[in-house]
Every structure is written in C-alpha cells, then in structure tokens.
N, C-alpha and C positions, 0 to 999 in steps of 0.2 A: 574412293575417298568417301567417308561418311561425314556430312556437315550437318550439324543440328543447330538450327537457328544461328547461322553465322552473322546475321545482321542485328541480332538482339543487342539492345543497348548502344548502338553505334549512331553517330550523326548520320543524316541522310547521305551525305557525300562519302563518308567512310563505308557505309553499307553498300553503296553503289560500286565503290572501288573493290570491295570484297567479292561482290557478285560478278564484276567484270573479270577478276582474276580467276574465279571459278569457270567462267565461260572460256577463257583462254586455255585452261587446263583440258576442258572437254574437246576443244579444237585440236589439241595435241594427242587426242585419243584416250584420255583419262576418263574413266566412268565415275560419276559423282551421284551418290544418293543424298538428296538435299531435303531436309525437313525445314520448312520456312513458313512463317505466318504472313510475310509480305507476299500475298498471292500474285499480284500483278508482276512483281519482279521475278518471282520463281517461275511463273509461266513464260516469261520472256527469255528466261535462261535455259529452260528445260526442253528436252525433246518430247518426253512423255510424262504425264502426271497422273497422280491419284489424289483426289480431293477427299480428305478425311474430315469427319465431324462426328462427335459422340462416339469416337472410337471405331467407327466403321467407314468403309470406303463408300462415298456417296456418288461419285462419278469419276471416270477416268477416260483418258484418251490422248491423242496428240496434243501437246501444249498449245500449239497455234490455234487449234480448234476450241480448246477450253477457254482461251483468252477472251473469245467473243460469245461464249455460251451463256445465255441468260440464267441457267440454272446455277452456275457458279456464283454469279452475283446474288441470286436469291439465297443460296446457302450462307453466304457471308454477311449479307445485309438484312435478309428477311427471315432468317431462321428456318428456311425450307430444308427438309430432309427427304431423301429418296427412300421409299419403302424398301426394307431388306427382305 
C-alpha cells in the first residue's frame, strides 16, 4: 500500500488512529510505503526509513535507530544536510 501523508489535515487523535491502523496492517504482513512529515510517528511505525530533504536521501537505516539519531533532529530542526 502506498500512503502519502495519511495524517495531513487530521486532528492528532485521528492521525494516531490512522497510523495505528497502518501498523496493524503491517503486523498482518502488508507492506506499506509511507510518505509522512510527522517524523516521530513515522519512525515509530516503520521498520526501515529513508529521510529525504531537498529531494535527496539524507540518511537511512532501521527506524528504531533513526528515532534517536541526532542527525535526523538536525535535518528537521536545524537545516543540516548530508553532503551528496
């Protein structure tokens, strides 16, 4: 399933519900390609992530590792970009 910004425009509770349903689908063996600006929620949902900025892959890896990676925070909060 391709999900493009499924939480866009939703209340925080509705967005959480949508992402919980997506997680339930993955637990049933469904593969989801998720494009989401809510980085923390996406990283909690995903197994593997690619963090894109300026149209390029900036960093990728297992979602659990990226959730605590300071580079991810710098990309979204400080404008840091990894050299290509």
